[in-house]
A tleap script that builds the chain and sets N, CA, C and O, in Angstrom:
source leaprc.protein.ff14SB
mol = sequence {
  NGLU ASP ALA HIE GLN ILE VAL VAL SER ILE
  ALA ASP SER GLY ALA GLY ILE GLY GLU LYS
  ASP LYS ASP ARG ILE PHE GLU PRO PHE PHE
  THR THR LYS SER THR GLY THR GLY ILE GLY
  LEU THR ILE CYS ARG SER ILE ILE GLU SER
  HIE GLY GLY VAL LEU GLN VAL PHE ALA ASN
  ARG PRO TYR GLY THR ILE PHE GLU VAL VAL
  LEU PRO ILE GLU ALA ALA CGLY
}
set mol.1.N position { -246.483 -288.449 -39.962 }
set mol.1.CA position { -245.972 -288.165 -38.639 }
set mol.1.C position { -246.158 -289.372 -37.732 }
set mol.1.O position { -246.911 -290.295 -38.043 }
set mol.2.N position { -245.464 -289.345 -36.616 }
set mol.2.CA position { -245.513 -290.420 -35.631 }
set mol.2.C position { -246.716 -290.222 -34.711 }
set mol.2.O position { -246.834 -289.180 -34.067 }
set mol.3.N position { -247.604 -291.204 -34.643 }
set mol.3.CA position { -248.804 -291.111 -33.811 }
set mol.3.C position { -248.485 -291.248 -32.327 }
set mol.3.O position { -249.381 -291.109 -31.494 }
set mol.4.N position { -247.240 -291.513 -31.982 }
set mol.4.CA position { -246.849 -291.705 -30.584 }
set mol.4.C position { -246.140 -290.491 -29.996 }
set mol.4.O position { -245.519 -290.574 -28.936 }
set mol.5.N position { -246.240 -289.368 -30.693 }
set mol.5.CA position { -245.606 -288.156 -30.186 }
set mol.5.C position { -246.397 -286.932 -30.621 }
set mol.5.O position { -247.159 -286.968 -31.587 }
set mol.6.N position { -246.197 -285.862 -29.889 }
set mol.6.CA position { -246.796 -284.586 -30.244 }
set mol.6.C position { -245.655 -283.619 -30.534 }
set mol.6.O position { -244.633 -283.629 -29.847 }
set mol.7.N position { -245.834 -282.787 -31.550 }
set mol.7.CA position { -244.816 -281.826 -31.944 }
set mol.7.C position { -245.425 -280.428 -31.881 }
set mol.7.O position { -246.477 -280.170 -32.466 }
set mol.8.N position { -244.754 -279.536 -31.168 }
set mol.8.CA position { -245.173 -278.140 -31.084 }
set mol.8.C position { -244.037 -277.302 -31.648 }
set mol.8.O position { -242.900 -277.388 -31.182 }
set mol.9.N position { -244.350 -276.488 -32.655 }
set mol.9.CA position { -243.351 -275.614 -33.266 }
set mol.9.C position { -243.701 -274.163 -32.976 }
set mol.9.O position { -244.853 -273.753 -33.113 }
set mol.10.N position { -242.702 -273.393 -32.576 }
set mol.10.CA position { -242.864 -271.972 -32.309 }
set mol.10.C position { -241.889 -271.246 -33.220 }
set mol.10.O position { -240.680 -271.474 -33.154 }
set mol.11.N position { -242.419 -270.367 -34.074 }
set mol.11.CA position { -241.580 -269.692 -35.062 }
set mol.11.C position { -241.714 -268.181 -34.934 }
set mol.11.O position { -242.757 -267.663 -34.536 }
set mol.12.N position { -240.640 -267.491 -35.279 }
set mol.12.CA position { -240.709 -266.042 -35.392 }
set mol.12.C position { -240.036 -265.618 -36.689 }
set mol.12.O position { -239.463 -266.441 -37.403 }
set mol.13.N position { -240.112 -264.339 -36.982 }
set mol.13.CA position { -239.505 -263.837 -38.217 }
set mol.13.C position { -238.495 -262.744 -37.901 }
set mol.13.O position { -238.312 -261.811 -38.683 }
set mol.14.N position { -237.840 -262.865 -36.748 }
set mol.14.CA position { -236.846 -261.883 -36.321 }
set mol.14.C position { -235.500 -262.091 -36.994 }
set mol.14.O position { -235.407 -262.692 -38.065 }
set mol.15.N position { -234.474 -261.589 -36.354 }
set mol.15.CA position { -233.119 -261.642 -36.911 }
set mol.15.C position { -232.536 -263.046 -36.927 }
set mol.15.O position { -231.591 -263.311 -37.669 }
set mol.16.N position { -233.077 -263.940 -36.130 }
set mol.16.CA position { -232.560 -265.308 -36.085 }
set mol.16.C position { -231.410 -265.450 -35.110 }
set mol.16.O position { -230.993 -264.486 -34.467 }
set mol.17.N position { -230.908 -266.659 -35.014 }
set mol.17.CA position { -229.795 -266.980 -34.124 }
set mol.17.C position { -228.579 -267.273 -34.993 }
set mol.17.O position { -228.642 -268.100 -35.902 }
set mol.18.N position { -227.489 -266.601 -34.714 }
set mol.18.CA position { -226.272 -266.794 -35.489 }
set mol.18.C position { -225.737 -268.209 -35.372 }
set mol.18.O position { -225.926 -268.869 -34.350 }
set mol.19.N position { -225.075 -268.671 -36.409 }
set mol.19.CA position { -224.532 -270.037 -36.427 }
set mol.19.C position { -223.599 -270.292 -35.250 }
set mol.19.O position { -223.628 -271.374 -34.664 }
set mol.20.N position { -222.772 -269.311 -34.896 }
set mol.20.CA position { -221.832 -269.512 -33.782 }
set mol.20.C position { -222.547 -269.598 -32.442 }
set mol.20.O position { -222.038 -270.217 -31.508 }
set mol.21.N position { -223.728 -268.980 -32.336 }
set mol.21.CA position { -224.491 -269.021 -31.090 }
set mol.21.C position { -225.420 -270.223 -31.014 }
set mol.21.O position { -225.769 -270.661 -29.918 }
set mol.22.N position { -225.826 -270.762 -32.151 }
set mol.22.CA position { -226.810 -271.845 -32.185 }
set mol.22.C position { -226.373 -273.063 -31.376 }
set mol.22.O position { -227.208 -273.726 -30.761 }
set mol.23.N position { -225.094 -273.360 -31.370 }
set mol.23.CA position { -224.585 -274.517 -30.634 }
set mol.23.C position { -224.478 -274.250 -29.133 }
set mol.23.O position { -224.263 -275.177 -28.352 }
set mol.24.N position { -224.626 -272.988 -28.726 }
set mol.24.CA position { -224.411 -272.637 -27.322 }
set mol.24.C position { -225.667 -272.188 -26.592 }
set mol.24.O position { -225.629 -272.027 -25.372 }
set mol.25.N position { -226.780 -271.980 -27.290 }
set mol.25.CA position { -227.945 -271.355 -26.657 }
set mol.25.C position { -228.558 -272.171 -25.527 }
set mol.25.O position { -229.276 -271.616 -24.695 }
set mol.26.N position { -228.296 -273.464 -25.477 }
set mol.26.CA position { -228.843 -274.293 -24.405 }
set mol.26.C position { -227.864 -274.452 -23.238 }
set mol.26.O position { -228.185 -275.118 -22.253 }
set mol.27.N position { -226.679 -273.851 -23.337 }
set mol.27.CA position { -225.697 -273.903 -22.250 }
set mol.27.C position { -226.136 -272.975 -21.119 }
set mol.27.O position { -226.613 -271.869 -21.375 }
set mol.28.N position { -225.978 -273.417 -19.869 }
set mol.28.CA position { -226.335 -272.545 -18.751 }
set mol.28.C position { -225.538 -271.237 -18.779 }
set mol.28.O position { -224.325 -271.239 -18.987 }
set mol.29.N position { -226.236 -270.137 -18.567 }
set mol.29.CA position { -225.679 -268.792 -18.444 }
set mol.29.C position { -225.157 -268.205 -19.748 }
set mol.29.O position { -224.519 -267.152 -19.727 }
set mol.30.N position { -225.409 -268.855 -20.886 }
set mol.30.CA position { -225.041 -268.249 -22.166 }
set mol.30.C position { -226.135 -267.268 -22.564 }
set mol.30.O position { -227.313 -267.623 -22.592 }
set mol.31.N position { -225.750 -266.050 -22.866 }
set mol.31.CA position { -226.700 -265.046 -23.331 }
set mol.31.C position { -226.002 -264.072 -24.265 }
set mol.31.O position { -224.793 -263.860 -24.177 }
set mol.32.N position { -226.775 -263.492 -25.150 }
set mol.32.CA position { -226.265 -262.449 -26.035 }
set mol.32.C position { -226.863 -261.103 -25.647 }
set mol.32.O position { -226.629 -260.099 -26.320 }
set mol.33.N position { -227.638 -261.080 -24.559 }
set mol.33.CA position { -228.329 -259.865 -24.125 }
set mol.33.C position { -227.690 -259.317 -22.852 }
set mol.33.O position { -227.226 -260.074 -22.000 }
set mol.34.N position { -227.673 -258.005 -22.737 }
set mol.34.CA position { -227.045 -257.380 -21.566 }
set mol.34.C position { -227.832 -257.627 -20.287 }
set mol.34.O position { -227.261 -257.581 -19.198 }
set mol.35.N position { -229.130 -257.888 -20.398 }
set mol.35.CA position { -229.946 -258.111 -19.205 }
set mol.35.C position { -230.377 -259.561 -19.047 }
set mol.35.O position { -231.125 -259.876 -18.121 }
set mol.36.N position { -229.938 -260.431 -19.902 }
set mol.36.CA position { -230.341 -261.836 -19.831 }
set mol.36.C position { -229.559 -262.619 -18.796 }
set mol.36.O position { -228.423 -262.277 -18.469 }
set mol.37.N position { -230.184 -263.683 -18.279 }
set mol.37.CA position { -229.493 -264.554 -17.324 }
set mol.37.C position { -228.917 -265.789 -17.998 }
set mol.37.O position { -227.992 -266.411 -17.476 }
set mol.38.N position { -229.460 -266.144 -19.156 }
set mol.38.CA position { -228.957 -267.308 -19.865 }
set mol.38.C position { -229.396 -268.635 -19.295 }
set mol.38.O position { -228.758 -269.656 -19.552 }
set mol.39.N position { -230.481 -268.647 -18.520 }
set mol.39.CA position { -230.928 -269.924 -17.960 }
set mol.39.C position { -232.274 -270.395 -18.510 }
set mol.39.O position { -232.665 -271.540 -18.282 }
set mol.40.N position { -232.983 -269.531 -19.226 }
set mol.40.CA position { -234.320 -269.875 -19.707 }
set mol.40.C position { -234.368 -271.097 -20.602 }
set mol.40.O position { -235.137 -272.022 -20.340 }
set mol.41.N position { -233.563 -271.119 -21.650 }
set mol.41.CA position { -233.577 -272.262 -22.573 }
set mol.41.C position { -232.997 -273.513 -21.925 }
set mol.41.O position { -233.403 -274.628 -22.253 }
set mol.42.N position { -232.051 -273.334 -21.007 }
set mol.42.CA position { -231.500 -274.476 -20.272 }
set mol.42.C position { -232.590 -275.141 -19.439 }
set mol.42.O position { -232.705 -276.366 -19.418 }
set mol.43.N position { -233.385 -274.330 -18.756 }
set mol.43.CA position { -234.485 -274.857 -17.943 }
set mol.43.C position { -235.534 -275.518 -18.826 }
set mol.43.O position { -236.010 -276.610 -18.513 }
set mol.44.N position { -235.899 -274.862 -19.930 }
set mol.44.CA position { -236.891 -275.438 -20.852 }
set mol.44.C position { -236.450 -276.807 -21.348 }
set mol.44.O position { -237.223 -277.764 -21.312 }
set mol.45.N position { -235.215 -276.901 -21.806 }
set mol.45.CA position { -234.720 -278.176 -22.321 }
set mol.45.C position { -234.712 -279.244 -21.226 }
set mol.45.O position { -235.070 -280.394 -21.480 }
set mol.46.N position { -234.311 -278.877 -20.028 }
set mol.46.CA position { -234.271 -279.827 -18.917 }
set mol.46.C position { -235.662 -280.373 -18.596 }
set mol.46.O position { -235.823 -281.576 -18.389 }
set mol.47.N position { -236.658 -279.505 -18.554 }
set mol.47.CA position { -238.032 -279.938 -18.275 }
set mol.47.C position { -238.539 -280.859 -19.370 }
set mol.47.O position { -239.117 -281.908 -19.087 }
set mol.48.N position { -238.325 -280.471 -20.617 }
set mol.48.CA position { -238.790 -281.278 -21.752 }
set mol.48.C position { -238.111 -282.642 -21.756 }
set mol.48.O position { -238.772 -283.659 -21.965 }
set mol.49.N position { -236.796 -282.678 -21.527 }
set mol.49.CA position { -236.072 -283.951 -21.507 }
set mol.49.C position { -236.500 -284.827 -20.333 }
set mol.49.O position { -236.490 -286.053 -20.448 }
set mol.50.N position { -236.877 -284.221 -19.205 }
set mol.50.CA position { -237.328 -285.012 -18.057 }
set mol.50.C position { -238.655 -285.711 -18.343 }
set mol.50.O position { -239.026 -286.656 -17.648 }
set mol.51.N position { -239.362 -285.248 -19.358 }
set mol.51.CA position { -240.610 -285.881 -19.792 }
set mol.51.C position { -240.398 -286.762 -21.026 }
set mol.51.O position { -241.361 -287.165 -21.678 }
set mol.52.N position { -239.144 -287.055 -21.340 }
set mol.52.CA position { -238.827 -287.927 -22.464 }
set mol.52.C position { -238.867 -287.240 -23.810 }
set mol.52.O position { -238.930 -287.903 -24.845 }
set mol.53.N position { -238.832 -285.922 -23.811 }
set mol.53.CA position { -238.939 -285.165 -25.056 }
set mol.53.C position { -237.627 -284.571 -25.520 }
set mol.53.O position { -236.563 -284.821 -24.955 }
set mol.54.N position { -237.742 -283.772 -26.572 }
set mol.54.CA position { -236.588 -283.136 -27.196 }
set mol.54.C position { -236.958 -281.689 -27.517 }
set mol.54.O position { -238.076 -281.417 -27.954 }
set mol.55.N position { -236.022 -280.761 -27.301 }
set mol.55.CA position { -236.166 -279.367 -27.714 }
set mol.55.C position { -235.102 -279.096 -28.757 }
set mol.55.O position { -233.910 -279.267 -28.504 }
set mol.56.N position { -235.546 -278.667 -29.943 }
set mol.56.CA position { -234.625 -278.443 -31.057 }
set mol.56.C position { -234.785 -277.021 -31.580 }
set mol.56.O position { -235.816 -276.383 -31.369 }
set mol.57.N position { -233.760 -276.536 -32.260 }
set mol.57.CA position { -233.815 -275.205 -32.858 }
set mol.57.C position { -233.391 -275.300 -34.317 }
set mol.57.O position { -232.450 -276.015 -34.661 }
set mol.58.N position { -234.109 -274.560 -35.173 }
set mol.58.CA position { -233.838 -274.542 -36.608 }
set mol.58.C position { -233.923 -273.107 -37.116 }
set mol.58.O position { -234.577 -272.260 -36.508 }
set mol.59.N position { -233.261 -272.848 -38.225 }
set mol.59.CA position { -233.414 -271.562 -38.899 }
set mol.59.C position { -234.771 -271.535 -39.593 }
set mol.59.O position { -235.196 -272.535 -40.173 }
set mol.60.N position { -235.448 -270.392 -39.534 }
set mol.60.CA position { -236.727 -270.187 -40.213 }
set mol.60.C position { -236.443 -269.326 -41.434 }
set mol.60.O position { -236.503 -268.098 -41.358 }
set mol.61.N position { -236.140 -269.950 -42.538 }
set mol.61.CA position { -235.726 -269.243 -43.751 }
set mol.61.C position { -236.862 -268.429 -44.337 }
set mol.61.O position { -237.987 -268.928 -44.365 }
set mol.62.N position { -236.647 -267.226 -44.802 }
set mol.62.CA position { -235.358 -266.539 -44.876 }
set mol.62.C position { -234.976 -265.802 -43.595 }
set mol.62.O position { -233.827 -265.385 -43.452 }
set mol.63.N position { -235.929 -265.630 -42.646 }
set mol.63.CA position { -235.626 -264.902 -41.415 }
set mol.63.C position { -236.211 -265.635 -40.223 }
set mol.63.O position { -237.225 -266.323 -40.337 }
set mol.64.N position { -235.564 -265.481 -39.082 }
set mol.64.CA position { -236.149 -265.976 -37.846 }
set mol.64.C position { -235.641 -267.326 -37.396 }
set mol.64.O position { -234.654 -267.859 -37.904 }
set mol.65.N position { -236.361 -267.859 -36.413 }
set mol.65.CA position { -235.978 -269.095 -35.748 }
set mol.65.C position { -237.216 -269.931 -35.478 }
set mol.65.O position { -238.306 -269.397 -35.270 }
set mol.66.N position { -237.043 -271.243 -35.482 }
set mol.66.CA position { -238.103 -272.172 -35.103 }
set mol.66.C position { -237.588 -273.013 -33.943 }
set mol.66.O position { -236.525 -273.628 -34.038 }
set mol.67.N position { -238.340 -273.039 -32.853 }
set mol.67.CA position { -238.084 -273.969 -31.763 }
set mol.67.C position { -239.132 -275.061 -31.860 }
set mol.67.O position { -240.321 -274.783 -32.018 }
set mol.68.N position { -238.689 -276.298 -31.765 }
set mol.68.CA position { -239.591 -277.438 -31.890 }
set mol.68.C position { -239.493 -278.300 -30.636 }
set mol.68.O position { -238.409 -278.726 -30.238 }
set mol.69.N position { -240.653 -278.547 -30.023 }
set mol.69.CA position { -240.760 -279.410 -28.852 }
set mol.69.C position { -241.408 -280.711 -29.304 }
set mol.69.O position { -242.499 -280.699 -29.875 }
set mol.70.N position { -240.742 -281.831 -29.050 }
set mol.70.CA position { -241.283 -283.148 -29.385 }
set mol.70.C position { -241.438 -283.919 -28.077 }
set mol.70.O position { -240.470 -284.132 -27.348 }
set mol.71.N position { -242.683 -284.335 -27.792 }
set mol.71.CA position { -242.972 -285.068 -26.559 }
set mol.71.C position { -243.668 -286.377 -26.884 }
set mol.71.O position { -244.512 -286.427 -27.779 }
set mol.72.N position { -243.321 -287.443 -26.161 }
set mol.72.CA position { -244.003 -288.719 -26.383 }
set mol.72.C position { -245.422 -288.670 -25.820 }
set mol.72.O position { -245.688 -287.991 -24.828 }
set mol.73.N position { -246.317 -289.398 -26.465 }
set mol.73.CA position { -247.687 -289.540 -25.973 }
set mol.73.C position { -247.792 -290.911 -25.332 }
set mol.73.O position { -247.540 -291.931 -25.974 }
set mol.74.N position { -248.163 -290.927 -24.070 }
set mol.74.CA position { -248.323 -292.198 -23.368 }
set mol.74.C position { -249.779 -292.627 -23.438 }
set mol.74.O position { -250.688 -291.807 -23.304 }
set mol.75.N position { -249.988 -293.907 -23.648 }
set mol.75.CA position { -251.347 -294.444 -23.691 }
set mol.75.C position { -251.965 -294.393 -22.301 }
set mol.75.O position { -251.294 -294.665 -21.305 }
set mol.76.N position { -253.245 -294.045 -22.238 }
set mol.76.CA position { -253.949 -294.004 -20.954 }
set mol.76.C position { -254.170 -295.422 -20.442 }
set mol.76.O position { -254.360 -296.355 -21.222 }
set mol.77.N position { -254.143 -295.568 -19.132 }
set mol.77.CA position { -254.442 -296.885 -18.566 }
set mol.77.C position { -253.325 -297.422 -17.860 }
set mol.77.O position { -253.408 -298.525 -17.321 }
savepdb mol mol.pdb
quit
């Protein structure tokens, strides 16, 4: 692994995210839920990117989803 970054992975074993939705989940106001606002993942990605990081999504085979946050580590001083 890269010593200049930290990686945090969050996984579940639910139904997963459909292929057609995977490309859209970070779009503002996109939701598959009747009560969702569709802004949560957009805000998360924006905050992470403002710190020089990346938010990625992967399938968690055979079930579920993995969200991965990659952030740079800055040297103290």
